[in-house]
C-alpha positions, 0 to 999 in steps of 0.5 A, a space after each residue: 685151349 686157344 683155337 688159332 694162333 695167328 702168326 705175323 712176320 714183320 720185316 721193315 714194313 711197320 705200317 703194313 703190320 699195324 694195319 694187318 693186326 688192326 684188321 685181325 682184331 676188328 673182324 675176328 669174332 666168336 673164336 679164341 685166338 692169339 697173335 704171335 708177332 715176330 720182328 725179323 731183324 727190321 731196321 725200323 723198330 716196331 716196339 711202339 706198336 705194342 702198347 697200341 695193340 694192348 689196348 684191345 683184349 687180345 693176346 699178343 706175343 711179340 718177339 724180336 730177332 737180331 737179324 733177318 732169319 728169313 720167312 721160313 725160319 721166322 714162321 717156324 720160330 713162331 709155330 714153336 711158340 704157338 699155343 693154339 690148336 691151329 696156326 694161321 700164317 698170315 702175311 703182314 701186307 694183308 687186310 681182313 674185311 670179314 671174320 675170315 679166321 673163324 670161317 677157315 677154322 670151321 672149314 678145317 674142323 669139318 675136313 680131314 686131319 691132314 689138311 691145309 686150307 687157305 682163303 681166296 686172296 685178292 689184290 688190295 688195290 684191285 679188290 675184284 681181281 684174284 691174286 690166289 685161288 689155288 694153283 697146280 705145280 709143274 714139277 718139270 720146271 718148278 712153276 705153279 699155274 692158276 686154277 679156276 676156283 669153284 666151291 671148296 677147291 682142291 689144289 696142289 699148292 697153297 701160298 704161305 701168304 694165308 695158310 691154316 694148318 693144325 700145329 700138330 701137323 705142322 710140327 710133325 712135318 718139320 715146318 718150312 724147310 729153312 734152306 729156302 730162306 724165302 720163296 718156295 718154302 710153301 711150295 715145298 710144304 705143299 708137295 710134302 703134304 701131298 706126298 704123305 696123302 694130305 689135302 690142300 683146299 681153298 675156301 672160296 666163301 671168304 677172302 682177304 686182300 693182299 698188298 703184294 710183295 711189300 717187304 720184297 720191293 714189289 711183285 715183279 722185277 725185284 732183284 732180291 726176289 728174283 735171286 731167291 726164286 731163281 736159286 730156290 727153284 733149282 733146289 725144289 726140283 732137286 727135292 721132288 723130281 727124280 729126273 732133275 738132271 734133265 730138268 736142270 737143262 730145261 730150267 737153265 734154258 728158261 732162265 737164259 730166256 728170262 735173262 736175255 729179256 732183262 738185258 735186252 728189253 729192260 736193260 735191267 742189269 741188277 735183275 740179270 745179275 740176280 739170275 746169274 748169281 742165283 744159279 751160281 749159288 745153287 750149284 755152289 751149295 749156297 742156301 739159306 740167307 745169302 743176300 
């Protein structure tokens, strides 16, 4: 049986996908693995990459979706196809520089059955700066905050950027909630596992490097990203906070403050409209892919 199925989703970022898979092939040693590549309805074909990858003795399964199903659904699709005992969800805008997948696999084997693990994730352009090393969740406003890494870190949240979990556990949990489409599906999965008594851990002995939010247009102030994060935050609070009606008021006030900043300070009407539309669509029950 294959040890790890590595899942990579491409959406209009062909060169990132090539570099990511090249780094997997180059640095992953002494472990059986397959790569499952899903093209999620990209405008630009990546068909020409497949012959390049097949020059290596690595199993690569390639599937194309006719439209963008979203990060959540595409990963669920790939997980169903996976034959590995463990699956490793890996953003295509990441790069490996060491045998991270084997290190993670050894760590998850030595842990309890109900565990999700992640490496340290650093910025690709600032390799000494940490982007993710575990976070805690504030259920009142649906926001996560960094924690300081030291040893093998217990965390309340693991990002879908680089996430290893047994396939049996992922399927048992129903995978990602596809109503999110993208953003907060990993926060949701983290909360569901914690509620079932599972564990989330950061393995600090290895790191990968992230070209942050490449397919979403950058880390901050992308209207597309702001829309989904705004809408999905309300949905997340509704699922996990029994006092969600009171927290809606708090969240609305925070969004109004952010909205004011976009209009007054940055004069960014597109981002301001993304906030308004995200709130509207949540309350009108418009989930999944809406933009």
